N, C-alpha and C positions, 0 to 999 in steps of 0.2 A: 075850821077843824077838819082833820083828815079821818076818813072812814078807816077802820082797822083793816079792811080788805086792800087798802092802798099801801100797805106796809112794804110791798115789793118795790115800790118807788122810793120810799123813805130810806130803805136800807141799801141804797146804791145799786140796785139791780136793774135800773132803767138803762136801756141801750144808749150808747153815745153817738155823737154826730157822725164820726167817720165810719163806724160800722153800719149805721143806717144809710149813709151815702153809698157805700159799696153795695149794699143790698138793693138799693133803688137802681143803681147802675146796672146790676145784673138783671133786674126786672125789665129795665128798658131794652136790654139786648133780647131778652126772651119775647117781649111784646113786639119788637121790631121783626123778629123771626116769624112770629105768628102772622103779623100783618103782611109780610112779604109773601108767605105761602098763600094766604087768602087772596092777595092781589094777583098772584100768578094763576090761581085757580079761576078767578073772575075773568082775566084776560083770555085764558084758555077756553073758557065757556063762551065768551063773546066770539072768539075765532071759530069755534065749532058751530055755533048758531049761524054765523055768516056763511060758512061753507055749505051748510045744508039748506040755505036759503030762507031762514026764519028771520023776519024783520021784527025788531022790538022798538018801542018808543024811546026807551033809555037803555044804554048799555049796562050790563051787569057791573062793569068796572066803575061806572059813574055811581051806581047805587052803592057799591062796596065802599067807595071813598066817603060817602055820606054816613056809612055805618061805623067808620073807624073810631070815633069817640065812644060809641056804645060798646065796641069790642074791647077797647082799652079799659073802660069802666067795668065791664063784665069780668075781665081777667082779675082785677084787684078785688072787687066785691065778692066774687065767687070764692077765691082763696081765703080772704079774711074771714068770711062767714062760715066756711066749712072747716077750715083747719087753723085759722089764726095766723097763717103764714103764706106768703107768696113764695115762689121758687127762690127768689133772691134772699128773702128773709130766712128761709129754711137753710140755704147754703151758708149764710152768715151766723146761724145759730140764734135767730131772733124770733119773737112771737108778738103779735098784736093781741092785747087782752083788754077786756072791759074791767071795771072796778071790782068785779067778782072773781077775776082771774080766768074767766072763760073767754072763748073766742067771741068777738063782737057779733051782734045780731045782724041780719041783713039790713035793717034800718040804720043801725050805727055805721055799718060798712058803706052804705050809700051816702050818709052824711060825711063820712071820712073821705070818700073819693071826691065829693063836691068841695070839701075843704082843701084837697090837694090843689085844685085850681085856684082857690082863694089864697092859699099859702104861696103860690108861685106868682100871683098877679103883680105884686109890687117888688120886683127885683129879688124874688125868692126869700123875702124876709121871713115869711111864715115857716119856712124850713130851717132857716138860720136861727130861729127862735130857740131851737134845742140848745144852742150854745149859751144862752143867758137864762133859760128857765131852770129853776132849782130842781125840778123833777124831770128835766130833759124831754119836755113835751113840745111838739110843734103846734102851730095853730090848729091844724086838722085834728090833732089828738085832743085838744081842748074842746073843739066843736063836737066831736063824736064821743067824748068821755072815754077815750082809750089811752093806753100806754103801749110803748114798744119796749119789751123787756128781753133780757137774755133768756133763752129757752132752756130751762132747767131739766127738761125731759131727756136731754142728751146724756148718754152714759158717761162721757168724760167729765161732766160737771160735778159728779159725786152725789149731789142731792137732786131729787126730782122736784119739779115745780109743785106737784101735788103735796109732797112732804113739806115743802116750804109754806104752802097755804095752810096746812094743818098747824104748823108751828106759829104762824102769824095770828091764828085765831086765839091763841093763848095770851096774847098781849092785852 
């Protein structure tokens, strides 16, 4: 049985595979840019330390490489928990929501980013699941109890997401 707060999914407002794919591609470009800038700063810091004669046990570049998975996770978790949208999802007019219609908590966001890895592990089947799931949810959405919906807060959509939530409460 579906919770009445899940009506945004049942009424066809769940985001489709192609829109989600483009949003993810945009996020990958943004993350690659962030990682490139961070790598450049780490190499520059290593060069500066070497020029002034400071010896370190490990280069900052090596430490930075070890931090890359955490930087990627931080990007997604921070945006989902704070705004419900990454830069890619925002540009594509999407939002990640919990069953209450709010942005996911930090805990749900952490589960969701771990689910990203699980969704990708077997030939990306967890992501492709959106194509066969009646509510257009990927494995990581099921794990974190989240949905990716079209963002109704956009002025061009006509109705705001908050108005929609008020209407769905009357069901």
